N, C-alpha and C positions, 0 to 999 in steps of 0.2 A: 609121265615126266615129273621130276621131283618139284618143279615149280607149280604144277597144277594142283588145284584144290586147296591152295594155301589161303587162309583167312586171318587177317589181323586180329589181335586179341580185342580190339576196340570196335570191330566192324558189326553193325547192326543191319537189319533189313533195309533200313533207310539208306545207309551207306552203300549197300549192294545195288539198290535202284539208282542212286546217284552215279555209281561207277558205270553201270550199263548206259545211262543217258550220256555221260561224258565220253564214253568210248564211241558211241554212235556219233556224237557231235564231232569228235576228232576225225573219224573215218569219212564223214560227209563234207566237213567244212575246211579241213586243214590238209590231211594227207594227199588228196587228189591235186592240191595246188602247191605242193612243196617247192617244185622247180620254179614255178612263176613267182612265188614269194621270194625265193633266193635271187631271182633276176632283178626284181623291183626293190629288194632290201627292205621289205615291209610286208606285213599282212594286209589284206583288204580292210579298209576302215570299217566297213559294215559288219565285219566279223565280230567286232565288239558289241554291236547292237544285237546281233543274232545270239551271242552268248548271254547277253542280258535278258533277252526275250525267253531264253531257255532256263533262266534261273541259275546260270553258272557263275556269275560274277558276284564277289563280295558275299559268299555264302555264310561267312561267320559274322557278318554285320547284323545287328539286331533288326528285326522285322520293322520296328517303328521308323527305321531310317531307310527302308526299301531293300534291306538285305534278306538273306535266307534264314537268319536266326539260328544258325548252326554254331559249330566250334571249329577249331583248327583241323580236326580230323576230317571234316567235310572238305576243307580246302585241300588237304593232303590227298584225298581221292582224285581230285581233278589234276593236281600236280603229277601224281604217279601215272595217271592215264595219259597225260601229255608226254611224259617220258616214255611210256610203253609205245606210244605212237611214233616215237623216234623224232619228235618235233622240238625244236628250239627257237622257232620263229616268232611264236606268239608270246608277247611279254605279260602273260597272265600273272606270273608270280609277283612281278613288280606292282601291278595294278591292284590285285586282290589280296595278296598276302603280305604286302609291305606298305603301300600307300594307304589303303583303307584302314588298316589296323592302327596306324599312327593317329588318324583322325578320330577313330573310335576311342582310343585310349587317352588321348590328350586334348582333343578339341573341345572347345566350348559347345554349349547346346546349340547356339546359332550356327557355328561352323559345321556341326554334324548335320543339322537339318539343311543346310545350304549345299553341302558337297556330296554327302554319302548317297543320297538317292540317285544323283546323276552318274556317280561311279557305278552303282549297282545296275543301272539300266544300260550302260554303255554310252550314254550321251556324252560324258566326259571320259577321257583316257588319262590315267594317272602316271606320273613319273616322279622319281626322287633324284635330286641333283646333289650328290655328295662329292664325288671325285673330281679333282682339279688337275690341270696339266702338271703341277709340280708336287701333288700329294696323291698318295694311293691309300694304303691301309692306315696311314697316320692322319686321322681326321682332325686332330688338334692343330694341325699346321695349315689349315685352310686359310685362304686370303680374301675370298668374297666377303664384301663388307656392306652393311646396310647403315645409312646415316639418317638420323631423325630430321624431319622437316615438317613441323606442325603435327598433323595427325597421320602423316605418311612416313614411309621409309624409302630412301633412295638407294637402290641396290646397284653395285658395280662388281663385276667379276666375270669369271668364266668357269665352265664345267666341261668335263669330257667323259666319254664311255657311258652316255646316258641312254638307257634302254627306254623305248617308247618316245624318243626325243622328237621324232617327226609328228606323231599323232597325238601326243599329249596335249590336253587342254588345261590340265591342272598339274602344277609342279610344286613339290615340296623342296625348298631350297635351303641347304645348310649354309648358314652365313653368320658372320660376326655382326653383333648389334652393339658391341661396346668394344673398347680398347683393352679390356682385361685379357691377359695372356692365356695361352693354353685353352683349356676346355671351358673356362668360366664365361667367356664372352660370346659363346655360340648359341644361336637360336634357330628354330625351324620356322621358316616363313612360307606360307602357302600363296601361290600366285596363279590366278586365272589368266593364261598367257595369250590366248587367241586375240590378235589385234592389239596387244599391249605394247605401247610405245617403249622402246628401249630394250625389248626382248628380241633376240635373234637366234634362229636355229642355224648353227654352223654346218660344216660339211658332214656328209654321211661317211661314216668311217669304214674303210676297207679292212675287213677282218680276215683272220686265218679261217675261221669257221663261223657258224651261225649267220650265214649270209642272208637269210630271210628275216632276221631280227632287225628291228628298227633301232639303230644305235647311231648317235651323232653327238656333236658338240653343241653346247648352248652358251650364250653370252648375254650379259646384262650391262647396259650402258645407261646410267642415270635412269634406271627403271623404277617407276614410282608405284609402290604398293601400300595399301592402307596398313597402318601399324596394327590395326585390329586383326590382320591376317597372320600375326604371329601365332603359331599353333598353341592353343591354350590361352590365347589373349594375353593380357598384361602379366598374368601369373606365369606364363610360359617363357617369358624373356629370360635369356641366359640359361634355360634348362635344356637346350638342344642336345648337348653332348650326353647328358643323362638319359634323355629320351632315346637317343640313338643306341646307346649301350643296353638299354632295357629291351629294345626290339631286335637287336642284331641276332640273338639266339634263334628267334623265329625265322629270320631271313636265312640263317645258316642251315637250319633244319630243312627249309624249303629247297635249298640247293641240293642237299643230300638226297631228298626224296626224288627229285627229278633225275639225279644221277643214277640211283639204283634202278629207277624205272627204265632208263636207257640201257643199262647193263642187261636187264631182262629182255628188252627188245632185241638187242644184239644176239643173245643166246637163241631166242626163238627163231629169228630170221635166219641165223646160221645153220640151225638144225634142219630147217626146211630146205635151205639151199643145198647143203651137203648131201641130202637124201636124193636130190635130183641131178646134181652135177656128176658127170662121168669122167673117169680118169683111168686109163689103162684097162678098160673093159669093166671097171667096177665104179660104184658111186664113191664119192669122197668119204661118205660116212662109213663105208666098209673098211677103211683103214684104221688100224688100232690107234694111231696117233690122234686122228680126228675124234674118236670116241673118248679118249683120255682128256684131251683138251676141253671138249665140251662138257664132259662130266665134272671136271674141275671148275669150269666157269659157271655151270648151273648151281653147283654146291656153294660156291662163293657168293653167288647172287642171292640164293636162299638165306644164307647166313646174314647177308646185308639187309634183306627185307625184314628179318626178325629183329635186328638191331635198331633199324629205322623205326619200325612199328612200336618197339619198346619206347623210343624217344618221343614219338607222337603221343603215346599214352601218358607218358610222364608230363609232357608239355600241357596237355588238356587238363591234367590234375594239378597243374601249377607247381610241379616238383622239378622240372627240367632245369639243370644248372647250366651256366654259361660254358663250363668245361665239357659237359656232355654234348651240348650243341656243337662245340668246336670239334669234338671227337667224331660226331656224326658227319659233320661237313667234310673234314679231311679224309676220313675213311671211306665214306660213300663216293666221293669224287675220285679218290685213288682207285677204288674198285671199278668205277665206271670206265676210267681210262685203260686200266689193265685188261678188263674183260673185252672191251671193244677192240683193243689192239690185238688180242689173241684170236678173236673171232674173225677180224678182217683178214688175217693171214690165210684163213681157210677158204676165202673167196678167190684167192689167187689174184690175177690181174684185174678182174672185175671189182675187187675191193678198192682199187685205186681210182675207179671211175665215179665222178660225182653224181652220175645219174642213179647210182644205187644208194639206198638209205644208209648202208653200213659205212660208206665213205663220208657221207655228210655228218653222221654221228661221230665218226673218228675226228674229223676236223673241229666239230663244235665242242667236243668233250674237253679239249685242252684248257679252255678258259675256266672251266668249273673249278680247277685247282687254284685259280688266281682270284676270282672276284668273291665278294662278301668276306674278304680277308684271306690272304694267301694261306695255303696249307701249312707253310713253315710258321706263320703267325699263329695258326690254330694250335700247332704243337707247343709253341711257347706259352700260350694261354693256359693250356692243360698243365704244363710243367710248373707254372707258378703256384699251383695248389699242392705241390708235393711237399 
């Protein structure tokens, strides 16, 4: 099969070993529990500790802070294997490829020493609180506000669509720390929220897909956080929007990686299913239409892998542009939705049953075109450079 024996241009023996370990971890700790995770709307809390024990968390964080000492390509291996497992319940991407890098890139030495080892071990679960009920892709319009009170900040506001919202013990909050309009008054404030007065976890959100993913609302009512928790310390105040814009390309690339991984999962699962399913005395694979559809889906997925791997290589070399990341995000998630949709059709009525992974992947894929910036916004960002 054309997807077999493909190797990214950046893959080393170390990456291959990590891929095998991540695949075994997904098969043992995630795939068998998918339906239970969906019913409880979250993964088991100790999954994070097990991942930390296996060295799968914060792989790109320097070893001196408890991480794996790798780079983004190592994170990409785990992201792809999670996609290939058909899983969207575990909020790995938020924790390891979004929250931890913010602290690595912008945190003070004290902040790095304080939070990164706990994220790497799974003792703390990370979340980032950007989106508000009245703001989506327009981060300049946020209303959450932090007011100075001596050495503290008093934070008031609310956030929604927060992945890891139930289990997170460490939340990066996008908030205003001054009355300056637009982007200038935004800072990133890190809060250790377990038992914190004024912090409330709101309702668990009922979603179209991703039922096993821990997603809920958060609110802050006169929540007191040390001003020293502004990411980057005093120097980081008012720099939040810049920090967000600098990190969003990596977030968008991470979304694309998981999307193409799920596209490959759909192709592989559908090939196996159609070789066994009988129709009119033949297997479904015997029909020419099945062969043509799966040949097209496999080819498109291979093309997607090569594009995404190019972007991973560029990102690790420091050359990936925001426009390229936007292209990867919209194209990879469009591919994911298109391939899964075409594959599901070949499952017939069973493709509509949530007990089958193809149905769960179909439902969960839709949001990929929305979060981290809608695909329409991605195209607009690309076009600005024309």
